[in-house]
C-alpha positions in Angstrom: 99.0 160.5 107.4 95.3 160.9 107.8 93.5 158.3 109.8 89.7 158.1 109.9 88.5 157.2 113.3 85.5 154.9 113.9 82.1 155.9 115.3 83.0 153.9 118.4 86.2 156.0 118.9 84.2 159.3 118.9 81.3 157.8 121.0 83.8 157.0 123.7 84.5 160.8 124.0 80.7 161.4 124.2 80.6 158.8 127.0 83.3 160.6 128.8 81.2 163.7 128.7 78.1 161.7 130.0 80.2 160.4 132.9 81.1 164.0 133.8 77.4 164.8 133.8 76.8 161.9 136.1 79.5 163.2 138.5 77.7 166.5 138.5 74.3 164.9 139.2 73.1 165.8 135.7 71.2 163.5 133.4 74.2 161.6 131.9 74.1 162.5 128.3 77.2 163.6 126.5 77.9 165.0 123.0 80.8 165.9 120.8 80.9 167.7 117.5 83.6 166.4 115.1 85.0 168.1 112.0 88.0 167.0 110.0 88.8 164.2 112.4 89.0 166.5 115.4 86.7 167.3 118.3 85.5 170.9 117.9 83.2 171.0 120.9 82.3 168.6 123.7 79.8 169.0 126.5 77.1 167.3 128.5 73.7 168.0 129.9 73.7 171.0 132.2 70.0 171.5 132.9 70.3 171.3 136.7 73.4 173.5 137.1 72.0 176.2 134.8 68.4 175.8 136.0 67.6 175.7 132.3 65.6 172.7 130.8 67.0 173.6 127.4 70.6 173.0 128.3 70.9 169.6 126.6 74.2 168.2 125.5 73.5 168.4 121.8 72.3 172.0 122.0 75.3 172.9 124.1 77.9 171.8 121.5 75.9 173.1 118.6 75.7 176.6 120.2 79.5 176.5 121.0 80.3 176.1 117.4 77.7 178.6 116.1 78.9 181.1 118.7 82.5 180.7 117.3 81.3 182.0 113.9 80.0 179.0 112.0 76.5 179.3 110.6 75.9 175.9 109.1 77.4 172.6 110.2 77.2 170.5 107.1 80.7 169.2 107.5 80.3 168.2 111.2 79.3 165.0 112.8 77.4 165.0 116.1 78.0 162.1 118.4 75.6 161.9 121.3 75.1 159.1 123.8 71.2 159.1 123.7 68.8 159.6 120.8 68.1 163.4 120.5 64.7 164.7 121.7 62.5 166.9 119.5 64.1 170.1 120.6 67.6 168.8 119.8 66.5 167.3 116.5 65.2 170.8 115.6 68.5 172.3 116.5 70.3 169.7 114.4 68.0 170.5 111.4 68.3 174.3 111.7 72.1 174.2 112.2 72.4 171.8 109.2 74.5 169.2 111.0 75.7 166.8 108.4 75.6 163.6 110.3 74.2 162.4 113.6 75.5 159.3 115.4 73.9 158.2 118.7 74.2 155.4 121.2 70.9 154.2 122.6 67.3 154.9 121.7 65.1 156.9 124.1 61.6 155.3 123.9 60.0 158.1 126.0 61.3 161.2 124.2 63.4 160.2 121.2 62.7 162.1 118.1 65.1 160.3 115.7 63.2 157.1 115.4 61.6 156.2 118.7 58.4 158.2 119.0 59.0 160.3 115.9 61.7 160.9 113.3 62.1 164.6 112.8 65.3 164.1 110.8 63.5 162.1 108.1 60.4 164.3 108.0 60.2 165.4 104.4 58.5 168.7 105.4 62.0 169.9 106.6 64.6 171.0 104.2 67.6 169.3 105.8 68.1 165.6 106.4 71.4 164.6 108.0 72.8 161.1 107.8 71.9 159.1 110.9 73.7 156.2 112.5 72.3 154.6 115.7 73.2 151.9 118.1 76.9 152.8 118.6 78.1 151.6 122.0 74.4 151.3 122.8 74.8 149.1 125.8 77.3 151.4 127.5 75.2 154.4 126.7 72.0 152.7 128.0 73.6 151.4 131.1 74.7 154.8 132.1 71.4 156.5 131.8 69.3 153.6 133.1 71.5 153.4 136.1 71.2 157.1 136.8 67.4 157.0 136.8 67.3 153.8 138.9 69.5 155.5 141.5 66.9 158.4 141.7 64.0 156.1 142.4 
């Protein structure tokens, strides 16, 4: 019997990844890519450990699936704890991710509604479905707490 899981169900897996990032002193953002009711890739920010500012959670999971042989991700849903930045929004567009679900907004760098909405820009040829605010308080508490601890 096929059971469709809720956005909250999958976001909890992204939160697990974000908590792993926190344990590794990375910015606590986690992401999972889901297809056919299964997690295909899961990861978190790795910018500090790789010394690579481009190693964002979203990009990490998208690259894992593309490196496995997929070219376009129309049938995938990306769950990420924090609103994607412009770089990650671009990766979502170019990889043709079918749906993006995120937790909390990022008023300083968010490019899916906060400072810009790249995914709705009519100049691009791909516009994934977007759902925001899933477990937003849990997602927000994690990242806000991280930055408060650094100050």
